[in-house]
A tleap script that builds the chain and sets N, CA, C and O, in Angstrom:
source leaprc.protein.ff14SB
mol = sequence {
  NMET SER GLU LEU ALA ILE TYR SER LEU ILE
  MET ILE SER GLY SER LEU ILE ALA SER VAL
  SER GLN ILE MET LEU LYS LYS SER ALA GLN
  LYS GLN TYR PRO ASN LYS LEU ARG GLU TYR
  LEU ASN PRO LEU VAL ILE ILE ALA TYR ILE
  LEU PHE PHE GLY THR THR PHE ILE SER MET
  TYR ALA LEU LYS VAL VAL PRO LEU SER MET
  GLY PRO ILE LEU GLU ALA SER GLY TYR ILE
  PHE VAL ALA VAL PHE SER TYR ILE PHE LEU
  LYS GLU ARG MET THR LYS LYS GLN LEU PHE
  GLY MET ALA LEU ILE ILE ILE GLY ILE VAL
  PHE TYR SER LEU LYS CPHE
}
set mol.1.N position { 1.105 -1.146 -0.004 }
set mol.1.CA position { 0.141 -0.113 0.166 }
set mol.1.C position { 0.581 1.344 -0.133 }
set mol.1.O position { 1.612 1.529 0.514 }
set mol.2.N position { 0.261 2.428 -0.811 }
set mol.2.CA position { 1.276 3.620 -0.864 }
set mol.2.C position { 1.659 4.350 0.137 }
set mol.2.O position { 1.003 4.258 1.174 }
set mol.3.N position { 2.425 4.954 0.106 }
set mol.3.CA position { 2.332 6.209 1.626 }
set mol.3.C position { 1.188 7.157 1.363 }
set mol.3.O position { 0.565 7.660 2.297 }
set mol.4.N position { 0.962 7.356 0.345 }
set mol.4.CA position { -0.482 8.168 0.265 }
set mol.4.C position { -1.759 7.664 0.414 }
set mol.4.O position { -2.660 8.394 0.826 }
set mol.5.N position { -1.953 6.482 0.124 }
set mol.5.CA position { -3.231 5.624 0.670 }
set mol.5.C position { -3.328 5.756 2.105 }
set mol.5.O position { -4.336 6.147 2.693 }
set mol.6.N position { -1.873 5.298 2.824 }
set mol.6.CA position { -2.082 5.140 4.189 }
set mol.6.C position { -2.853 6.299 4.850 }
set mol.6.O position { -3.887 6.343 5.517 }
set mol.7.N position { -1.787 7.412 4.334 }
set mol.7.CA position { -1.999 8.770 5.037 }
set mol.7.C position { -3.544 9.511 4.828 }
set mol.7.O position { -4.035 10.400 5.524 }
set mol.8.N position { -4.196 8.752 3.492 }
set mol.8.CA position { -5.779 9.185 3.129 }
set mol.8.C position { -6.283 8.034 3.843 }
set mol.8.O position { -7.459 8.375 3.963 }
set mol.9.N position { -6.194 6.890 4.405 }
set mol.9.CA position { -7.104 6.393 5.414 }
set mol.9.C position { -6.961 6.903 6.915 }
set mol.9.O position { -7.967 6.834 7.622 }
set mol.10.N position { -5.681 7.456 7.498 }
set mol.10.CA position { -5.702 8.207 8.775 }
set mol.10.C position { -6.170 9.192 8.881 }
set mol.10.O position { -6.378 9.671 9.996 }
set mol.11.N position { -6.649 10.129 7.193 }
set mol.11.CA position { -7.307 11.136 7.311 }
set mol.11.C position { -8.693 10.766 7.670 }
set mol.11.O position { -9.320 11.231 8.621 }
set mol.12.N position { -9.164 9.776 6.715 }
set mol.12.CA position { -10.687 9.458 7.007 }
set mol.12.C position { -11.078 9.158 8.162 }
set mol.12.O position { -12.168 9.463 8.644 }
set mol.13.N position { -10.025 8.405 8.793 }
set mol.13.CA position { -10.532 7.994 9.976 }
set mol.13.C position { -10.313 8.976 11.163 }
set mol.13.O position { -10.650 8.579 12.278 }
set mol.14.N position { -9.807 10.160 11.038 }
set mol.14.CA position { -10.125 11.529 11.926 }
set mol.14.C position { -11.392 11.932 11.187 }
set mol.14.O position { -12.081 12.451 12.065 }
set mol.15.N position { -11.982 11.966 10.189 }
set mol.15.CA position { -13.195 12.204 10.062 }
set mol.15.C position { -14.056 11.390 10.738 }
set mol.15.O position { -14.900 11.899 11.476 }
set mol.16.N position { -13.969 10.034 10.587 }
set mol.16.CA position { -14.750 8.946 11.094 }
set mol.16.C position { -15.269 9.299 12.673 }
set mol.16.O position { -16.421 9.361 13.102 }
set mol.17.N position { -13.821 9.531 13.456 }
set mol.17.CA position { -13.897 10.119 14.877 }
set mol.17.C position { -14.280 11.239 15.149 }
set mol.17.O position { -14.531 11.447 16.336 }
set mol.18.N position { -14.480 12.454 14.083 }
set mol.18.CA position { -14.989 13.530 14.269 }
set mol.18.C position { -16.566 12.947 13.916 }
set mol.18.O position { -17.271 13.437 14.798 }
set mol.19.N position { -16.931 12.594 13.531 }
set mol.19.CA position { -18.347 12.252 13.416 }
set mol.19.C position { -19.000 11.332 14.534 }
set mol.19.O position { -20.176 11.419 14.888 }
set mol.20.N position { -18.225 10.590 14.951 }
set mol.20.CA position { -18.736 9.879 16.178 }
set mol.20.C position { -19.090 11.062 17.280 }
set mol.20.O position { -20.160 11.240 17.861 }
set mol.21.N position { -18.098 11.669 17.366 }
set mol.21.CA position { -17.825 12.973 18.508 }
set mol.21.C position { -19.246 13.913 18.447 }
set mol.21.O position { -19.900 14.398 19.369 }
set mol.22.N position { -19.469 13.972 16.804 }
set mol.22.CA position { -20.761 15.050 16.477 }
set mol.22.C position { -22.222 14.240 16.979 }
set mol.22.O position { -23.190 14.915 17.329 }
set mol.23.N position { -22.266 12.884 16.975 }
set mol.23.CA position { -23.361 12.200 17.341 }
set mol.23.C position { -23.448 12.332 18.987 }
set mol.23.O position { -24.377 12.448 19.787 }
set mol.24.N position { -22.404 12.276 19.060 }
set mol.24.CA position { -22.214 12.284 21.003 }
set mol.24.C position { -22.539 13.704 21.421 }
set mol.24.O position { -22.817 13.920 22.601 }
set mol.25.N position { -22.525 14.588 20.622 }
set mol.25.CA position { -22.595 15.957 21.175 }
set mol.25.C position { -24.231 16.046 20.807 }
set mol.25.O position { -24.940 16.659 21.605 }
set mol.26.N position { -24.806 15.486 19.690 }
set mol.26.CA position { -26.496 15.716 19.183 }
set mol.26.C position { -26.895 15.112 20.494 }
set mol.26.O position { -27.643 15.825 21.162 }
set mol.27.N position { -26.458 13.589 21.174 }
set mol.27.CA position { -27.503 12.816 22.147 }
set mol.27.C position { -27.426 13.556 23.155 }
set mol.27.O position { -28.461 13.799 23.775 }
set mol.28.N position { -26.069 14.153 23.617 }
set mol.28.CA position { -25.913 14.912 25.028 }
set mol.28.C position { -27.045 16.132 24.602 }
set mol.28.O position { -27.611 16.633 25.573 }
set mol.29.N position { -27.338 16.529 23.593 }
set mol.29.CA position { -28.349 17.832 23.486 }
set mol.29.C position { -29.456 17.489 23.387 }
set mol.29.O position { -30.256 18.313 22.943 }
set mol.30.N position { -29.918 16.186 23.749 }
set mol.30.CA position { -31.315 16.173 23.798 }
set mol.30.C position { -31.571 15.420 24.941 }
set mol.30.O position { -32.538 14.661 25.002 }
set mol.31.N position { -30.796 15.570 25.829 }
set mol.31.CA position { -31.332 15.360 27.483 }
set mol.31.C position { -31.474 16.899 28.214 }
set mol.31.O position { -31.001 18.000 27.932 }
set mol.32.N position { -32.363 16.406 29.290 }
set mol.32.CA position { -32.440 17.502 29.888 }
set mol.32.C position { -31.622 17.806 31.001 }
set mol.32.O position { -31.529 16.843 31.761 }
set mol.33.N position { -30.899 18.966 31.417 }
set mol.33.CA position { -30.039 19.244 32.591 }
set mol.33.C position { -30.562 20.097 33.607 }
set mol.33.O position { -31.366 20.970 33.280 }
set mol.34.N position { -30.301 19.996 34.497 }
set mol.34.CA position { -30.585 20.702 35.677 }
set mol.34.C position { -30.225 22.491 35.759 }
set mol.34.O position { -30.797 23.325 36.460 }
set mol.35.N position { -29.135 22.691 34.827 }
set mol.35.CA position { -28.757 24.092 34.731 }
set mol.35.C position { -27.532 23.902 33.797 }
set mol.35.O position { -26.906 22.845 33.718 }
set mol.36.N position { -27.234 25.111 33.047 }
set mol.36.CA position { -26.333 25.266 32.091 }
set mol.36.C position { -25.018 24.506 32.365 }
set mol.36.O position { -24.579 23.697 31.548 }
set mol.37.N position { -24.329 24.810 33.656 }
set mol.37.CA position { -22.993 24.204 33.475 }
set mol.37.C position { -23.265 22.679 33.951 }
set mol.37.O position { -22.184 22.322 34.421 }
set mol.38.N position { -24.050 21.764 34.041 }
set mol.38.CA position { -24.496 20.672 33.695 }
set mol.38.C position { -24.401 20.008 32.364 }
set mol.38.O position { -23.854 18.974 31.983 }
set mol.39.N position { -25.208 21.064 31.694 }
set mol.39.CA position { -25.179 20.941 30.188 }
set mol.39.C position { -23.806 21.194 29.671 }
set mol.39.O position { -23.779 20.515 28.644 }
set mol.40.N position { -22.909 21.649 29.764 }
set mol.40.CA position { -21.900 21.605 29.268 }
set mol.40.C position { -20.404 20.906 29.831 }
set mol.40.O position { -19.358 20.805 29.189 }
set mol.41.N position { -20.677 20.465 31.245 }
set mol.41.CA position { -19.610 20.010 31.885 }
set mol.41.C position { -20.168 18.619 32.002 }
set mol.41.O position { -20.405 18.302 33.168 }
set mol.42.N position { -20.460 17.637 31.028 }
set mol.42.CA position { -20.884 16.129 31.497 }
set mol.42.C position { -20.000 15.406 30.496 }
set mol.42.O position { -19.760 15.845 29.371 }
set mol.43.N position { -19.401 13.939 31.128 }
set mol.43.CA position { -18.994 13.353 30.442 }
set mol.43.C position { -19.016 13.157 29.098 }
set mol.43.O position { -18.022 13.156 28.373 }
set mol.44.N position { -20.508 12.939 28.651 }
set mol.44.CA position { -20.465 12.852 27.019 }
set mol.44.C position { -20.016 14.086 26.240 }
set mol.44.O position { -19.566 13.926 25.105 }
set mol.45.N position { -20.093 15.100 26.683 }
set mol.45.CA position { -19.714 16.128 25.921 }
set mol.45.C position { -18.246 16.329 25.694 }
set mol.45.O position { -17.563 16.347 24.670 }
set mol.46.N position { -17.880 16.524 27.391 }
set mol.46.CA position { -16.226 16.630 27.208 }
set mol.46.C position { -15.385 15.555 26.678 }
set mol.46.O position { -14.181 15.715 26.477 }
set mol.47.N position { -15.963 14.541 26.467 }
set mol.47.CA position { -15.241 13.355 25.696 }
set mol.47.C position { -15.107 13.748 24.045 }
set mol.47.O position { -14.135 13.647 23.297 }
set mol.48.N position { -16.420 14.212 23.801 }
set mol.48.CA position { -16.466 14.386 22.463 }
set mol.48.C position { -15.784 15.610 21.948 }
set mol.48.O position { -15.482 15.579 20.755 }
set mol.49.N position { -15.467 16.755 22.676 }
set mol.49.CA position { -14.515 17.728 22.495 }
set mol.49.C position { -13.371 17.413 22.704 }
set mol.49.O position { -12.614 18.185 22.116 }
set mol.50.N position { -12.725 16.456 23.401 }
set mol.50.CA position { -11.439 15.703 23.420 }
set mol.50.C position { -11.253 15.250 22.169 }
set mol.50.O position { -10.234 15.581 21.563 }
set mol.51.N position { -12.373 14.276 21.483 }
set mol.51.CA position { -12.332 13.690 20.012 }
set mol.51.C position { -12.154 14.744 19.065 }
set mol.51.O position { -11.320 14.566 18.178 }
set mol.52.N position { -12.832 15.868 19.108 }
set mol.52.CA position { -12.809 16.709 18.021 }
set mol.52.C position { -11.297 17.711 18.055 }
set mol.52.O position { -10.758 18.275 17.102 }
set mol.53.N position { -10.916 17.686 19.365 }
set mol.53.CA position { -9.505 18.052 19.219 }
set mol.53.C position { -8.487 17.332 18.605 }
set mol.53.O position { -7.655 17.747 17.798 }
set mol.54.N position { -8.675 15.845 19.214 }
set mol.54.CA position { -8.031 14.930 18.619 }
set mol.54.C position { -7.604 14.480 17.101 }
set mol.54.O position { -6.579 14.011 16.607 }
set mol.55.N position { -9.057 14.900 16.545 }
set mol.55.CA position { -9.044 15.133 14.972 }
set mol.55.C position { -8.380 15.895 14.254 }
set mol.55.O position { -8.099 15.636 13.084 }
set mol.56.N position { -7.915 17.324 15.087 }
set mol.56.CA position { -7.556 18.228 14.118 }
set mol.56.C position { -5.653 17.678 14.315 }
set mol.56.O position { -4.962 17.818 13.306 }
set mol.57.N position { -5.056 17.172 15.437 }
set mol.57.CA position { -3.957 16.703 15.038 }
set mol.57.C position { -3.966 15.567 14.187 }
set mol.57.O position { -2.963 15.427 13.487 }
set mol.58.N position { -4.966 14.635 14.079 }
set mol.58.CA position { -4.874 13.410 13.232 }
set mol.58.C position { -5.014 13.920 11.962 }
set mol.58.O position { -4.387 13.244 11.145 }
set mol.59.N position { -5.592 14.844 11.493 }
set mol.59.CA position { -5.586 15.637 10.159 }
set mol.59.C position { -4.218 16.362 9.782 }
set mol.59.O position { -3.684 16.231 8.681 }
set mol.60.N position { -3.834 16.952 10.568 }
set mol.60.CA position { -2.694 17.750 10.521 }
set mol.60.C position { -1.404 16.799 10.374 }
set mol.60.O position { -0.403 17.214 9.790 }
set mol.61.N position { -1.461 15.600 10.887 }
set mol.61.CA position { -0.471 14.309 10.769 }
set mol.61.C position { -0.689 13.714 9.165 }
set mol.61.O position { 0.242 13.618 8.365 }
set mol.62.N position { -1.582 13.477 8.976 }
set mol.62.CA position { -2.108 13.085 7.851 }
set mol.62.C position { -1.856 14.317 6.630 }
set mol.62.O position { -1.055 13.908 5.790 }
set mol.63.N position { -2.203 15.290 6.434 }
set mol.63.CA position { -1.732 16.344 5.698 }
set mol.63.C position { -0.230 16.681 5.321 }
set mol.63.O position { 0.151 17.409 4.405 }
set mol.64.N position { 0.656 15.872 6.386 }
set mol.64.CA position { 2.340 15.751 5.654 }
set mol.64.C position { 2.193 14.744 4.439 }
set mol.64.O position { 2.751 15.155 3.421 }
set mol.65.N position { 1.660 13.701 4.340 }
set mol.65.CA position { 1.671 13.316 2.802 }
set mol.65.C position { 0.397 13.667 1.860 }
set mol.65.O position { 0.430 13.794 0.636 }
set mol.66.N position { -0.727 13.793 2.702 }
set mol.66.CA position { -2.033 14.026 1.637 }
set mol.66.C position { -1.739 15.556 1.110 }
set mol.66.O position { -1.544 16.449 1.934 }
set mol.67.N position { -1.716 15.808 -0.267 }
set mol.67.CA position { -1.800 16.905 -0.798 }
set mol.67.C position { -2.920 17.737 -0.469 }
set mol.67.O position { -4.049 17.251 -0.538 }
set mol.68.N position { -2.740 19.030 -0.091 }
set mol.68.CA position { -3.537 19.734 0.351 }
set mol.68.C position { -5.035 20.185 -0.511 }
set mol.68.O position { -6.081 20.707 -0.126 }
set mol.69.N position { -4.740 19.888 -1.328 }
set mol.69.CA position { -6.160 20.028 -2.580 }
set mol.69.C position { -6.978 18.880 -2.182 }
set mol.69.O position { -8.191 19.086 -2.163 }
set mol.70.N position { -6.536 17.640 -1.841 }
set mol.70.CA position { -7.086 16.275 -1.629 }
set mol.70.C position { -7.871 16.361 -0.138 }
set mol.70.O position { -8.959 15.829 0.080 }
set mol.71.N position { -7.048 17.185 0.897 }
set mol.71.CA position { -8.118 17.059 2.450 }
set mol.71.C position { -9.619 17.626 2.296 }
set mol.71.O position { -10.508 17.246 3.057 }
set mol.72.N position { -9.815 18.425 1.412 }
set mol.72.CA position { -11.195 18.438 1.784 }
set mol.72.C position { -12.163 17.144 0.876 }
set mol.72.O position { -13.337 16.883 1.135 }
set mol.73.N position { -11.630 16.707 0.181 }
set mol.73.CA position { -12.320 15.654 -0.915 }
set mol.73.C position { -12.370 14.644 0.591 }
set mol.73.O position { -13.507 14.445 1.021 }
set mol.74.N position { -11.391 14.119 1.255 }
set mol.74.CA position { -11.469 12.935 1.960 }
set mol.74.C position { -12.158 13.852 3.362 }
set mol.74.O position { -13.016 13.120 3.857 }
set mol.75.N position { -12.094 14.801 3.923 }
set mol.75.CA position { -12.985 15.224 4.980 }
set mol.75.C position { -14.625 15.231 4.495 }
set mol.75.O position { -15.523 15.277 5.335 }
set mol.76.N position { -14.845 15.188 3.285 }
set mol.76.CA position { -16.741 15.102 3.185 }
set mol.76.C position { -16.660 13.779 3.291 }
set mol.76.O position { -17.847 13.457 3.353 }
set mol.77.N position { -15.962 12.693 3.359 }
set mol.77.CA position { -16.298 11.535 4.031 }
set mol.77.C position { -17.303 11.868 5.410 }
set mol.77.O position { -17.898 10.843 5.744 }
set mol.78.N position { -17.491 12.555 5.914 }
set mol.78.CA position { -17.859 12.987 7.570 }
set mol.78.C position { -19.002 12.780 7.236 }
set mol.78.O position { -19.786 12.055 7.849 }
set mol.79.N position { -19.289 13.532 5.990 }
set mol.79.CA position { -20.956 13.916 5.649 }
set mol.79.C position { -21.656 12.446 5.912 }
set mol.79.O position { -22.700 12.409 6.565 }
set mol.80.N position { -21.089 11.280 5.414 }
set mol.80.CA position { -21.479 9.998 5.167 }
set mol.80.C position { -21.557 9.461 6.412 }
set mol.80.O position { -22.611 8.975 6.823 }
set mol.81.N position { -20.576 9.493 7.050 }
set mol.81.CA position { -20.426 9.036 8.180 }
set mol.81.C position { -21.559 9.522 9.385 }
set mol.81.O position { -22.094 8.797 10.224 }
set mol.82.N position { -21.719 10.859 9.197 }
set mol.82.CA position { -22.919 10.790 10.386 }
set mol.82.C position { -23.891 11.106 9.787 }
set mol.82.O position { -24.553 11.838 10.522 }
set mol.83.N position { -24.539 10.916 8.501 }
set mol.83.CA position { -25.663 10.464 8.409 }
set mol.83.C position { -25.961 9.001 8.605 }
set mol.83.O position { -27.033 8.692 9.124 }
set mol.84.N position { -25.185 8.164 8.269 }
set mol.84.CA position { -25.349 6.408 8.803 }
set mol.84.C position { -25.347 6.414 10.221 }
set mol.84.O position { -26.077 5.665 10.870 }
set mol.85.N position { -24.383 7.407 10.846 }
set mol.85.CA position { -24.382 7.152 12.453 }
set mol.85.C position { -25.804 7.337 13.316 }
set mol.85.O position { -26.276 6.768 14.300 }
set mol.86.N position { -26.312 8.590 12.309 }
set mol.86.CA position { -27.566 9.459 12.415 }
set mol.86.C position { -28.707 8.199 12.659 }
set mol.86.O position { -29.406 8.065 13.664 }
set mol.87.N position { -28.692 7.384 11.540 }
set mol.87.CA position { -29.574 6.615 10.923 }
set mol.87.C position { -29.755 5.291 12.126 }
set mol.87.O position { -30.849 4.948 12.573 }
set mol.88.N position { -28.663 4.777 12.443 }
set mol.88.CA position { -28.377 3.817 13.294 }
set mol.88.C position { -28.145 3.964 15.068 }
set mol.88.O position { -28.347 3.066 15.886 }
set mol.89.N position { -27.608 5.535 15.388 }
set mol.89.CA position { -27.908 5.525 16.768 }
set mol.89.C position { -28.768 6.635 17.244 }
set mol.89.O position { -28.956 6.733 18.456 }
set mol.90.N position { -29.395 7.611 16.305 }
set mol.90.CA position { -30.462 8.612 16.918 }
set mol.90.C position { -31.659 7.954 16.161 }
set mol.90.O position { -32.707 8.092 16.792 }
set mol.91.N position { -31.805 7.229 14.900 }
set mol.91.CA position { -33.096 6.432 14.332 }
set mol.91.C position { -33.701 7.614 13.571 }
set mol.91.O position { -34.916 7.675 13.386 }
set mol.92.N position { -32.789 8.626 13.096 }
set mol.92.CA position { -33.322 9.468 11.930 }
set mol.92.C position { -33.365 8.973 10.297 }
set mol.92.O position { -32.472 8.297 9.787 }
set mol.93.N position { -33.895 9.178 9.986 }
set mol.93.CA position { -34.445 8.737 8.519 }
set mol.93.C position { -33.469 9.401 7.451 }
set mol.93.O position { -32.830 10.434 7.654 }
set mol.94.N position { -33.455 8.720 6.394 }
set mol.94.CA position { -32.655 9.283 5.377 }
set mol.94.C position { -33.562 9.203 4.383 }
set mol.94.O position { -34.251 8.238 4.053 }
set mol.95.N position { -33.484 10.839 3.703 }
set mol.95.CA position { -34.239 10.770 2.505 }
set mol.95.C position { -33.626 10.580 1.396 }
set mol.95.O position { -32.398 10.667 1.409 }
set mol.96.N position { -34.293 10.284 0.201 }
set mol.96.CA position { -33.950 10.117 -1.072 }
set mol.96.C position { -32.686 11.577 -1.586 }
set mol.96.O position { -31.630 11.238 -2.119 }
set mol.97.N position { -32.841 12.377 -1.458 }
set mol.97.CA position { -31.863 13.633 -1.316 }
set mol.97.C position { -30.712 13.147 -1.037 }
set mol.97.O position { -29.773 12.811 -1.758 }
set mol.98.N position { -30.912 13.137 0.424 }
set mol.98.CA position { -29.758 12.866 1.320 }
set mol.98.C position { -28.738 11.507 0.686 }
set mol.98.O position { -27.530 11.621 0.478 }
set mol.99.N position { -29.379 10.500 0.498 }
set mol.99.CA position { -28.793 8.972 -0.331 }
set mol.99.C position { -28.206 9.437 -1.596 }
set mol.99.O position { -27.105 9.031 -1.966 }
set mol.100.N position { -28.807 10.157 -2.174 }
set mol.100.CA position { -28.544 10.711 -3.577 }
set mol.100.C position { -27.130 11.329 -3.466 }
set mol.100.O position { -26.129 10.959 -4.079 }
set mol.101.N position { -27.263 12.653 -2.294 }
set mol.101.CA position { -25.729 13.349 -2.287 }
set mol.101.C position { -24.733 12.314 -1.529 }
set mol.101.O position { -23.543 12.337 -1.841 }
set mol.102.N position { -25.127 11.542 -0.686 }
set mol.102.CA position { -23.961 10.667 -0.030 }
set mol.102.C position { -23.525 9.650 -1.552 }
set mol.102.O position { -22.441 9.078 -1.445 }
set mol.103.N position { -24.085 9.479 -2.537 }
set mol.103.CA position { -24.167 8.616 -3.888 }
set mol.103.C position { -22.625 9.677 -3.972 }
set mol.103.O position { -21.480 9.467 -3.573 }
set mol.104.N position { -23.297 10.917 -4.724 }
set mol.104.CA position { -22.310 11.799 -5.266 }
set mol.104.C position { -21.292 12.176 -4.522 }
set mol.104.O position { -20.426 12.751 -5.181 }
set mol.105.N position { -21.044 12.060 -3.277 }
set mol.105.CA position { -19.982 12.478 -2.190 }
set mol.105.C position { -18.796 11.299 -2.604 }
set mol.105.O position { -17.645 11.640 -2.873 }
set mol.106.N position { -19.262 9.807 -2.615 }
set mol.106.CA position { -18.337 8.594 -2.558 }
set mol.106.C position { -18.214 8.784 -4.088 }
set mol.106.O position { -17.175 8.153 -4.283 }
set mol.107.N position { -18.516 9.145 -5.043 }
set mol.107.CA position { -18.454 9.014 -6.671 }
set mol.107.C position { -17.064 10.163 -6.844 }
set mol.107.O position { -16.113 10.018 -7.612 }
set mol.108.N position { -17.296 11.296 -5.889 }
set mol.108.CA position { -16.385 12.273 -6.174 }
set mol.108.C position { -15.214 11.933 -5.519 }
set mol.108.O position { -14.206 12.409 -6.043 }
set mol.109.N position { -15.031 11.223 -4.490 }
set mol.109.CA position { -14.161 10.741 -3.634 }
set mol.109.C position { -13.219 9.946 -4.316 }
set mol.109.O position { -12.000 10.117 -4.315 }
set mol.110.N position { -14.090 8.742 -5.113 }
set mol.110.CA position { -13.589 7.705 -5.831 }
set mol.110.C position { -13.039 8.428 -7.082 }
set mol.110.O position { -11.809 8.408 -7.067 }
set mol.111.N position { -13.473 8.961 -7.993 }
set mol.111.CA position { -12.940 9.815 -9.274 }
set mol.111.C position { -11.799 10.643 -8.856 }
set mol.111.O position { -10.815 10.656 -9.594 }
set mol.112.N position { -11.794 11.553 -7.433 }
set mol.112.CA position { -10.713 12.165 -7.290 }
set mol.112.C position { -9.376 11.629 -6.845 }
set mol.112.O position { -8.301 12.230 -6.865 }
set mol.113.N position { -9.642 10.293 -6.405 }
set mol.113.CA position { -8.475 9.366 -5.776 }
set mol.113.C position { -7.985 8.483 -6.981 }
set mol.113.O position { -6.874 7.952 -6.972 }
set mol.114.N position { -8.797 8.368 -7.925 }
set mol.114.CA position { -8.201 7.701 -9.294 }
set mol.114.C position { -7.030 8.528 -9.995 }
set mol.114.O position { -6.102 8.085 -10.673 }
set mol.115.N position { -7.338 9.920 -9.631 }
set mol.115.CA position { -6.669 10.841 -10.198 }
set mol.115.C position { -4.956 11.021 -9.649 }
set mol.115.O position { -4.029 11.445 -10.340 }
set mol.116.N position { -4.890 10.575 -8.260 }
set mol.116.CA position { -3.776 10.435 -7.586 }
set mol.116.C position { -3.033 9.103 -8.090 }
set mol.116.O position { -1.958 8.769 -7.592 }
savepdb mol mol.pdb
quit
């Protein structure tokens, strides 16, 4: 496996982790808290923000090899991860437009990756 492929997978993994943290934040937002401090200082929110912070370093590490022009293309995979996780964990329904949009993102990532 080429170095570019490995670092691209690292970048996509960061996007996956960021998507997990987004779902954690939404789960936390759906709960009622006795006060604003508890709303922001609970384990789910703290862990989610730590994960977000960590994905910044993962992206920076991956961009050592991944061309800067390819970064946003790989980060777009996060939209797919969030939609799938929302369907699984939050029981949100996917519309035909969302499925079509996810297909376009996947096609775009594949086409762009074939260029490299």
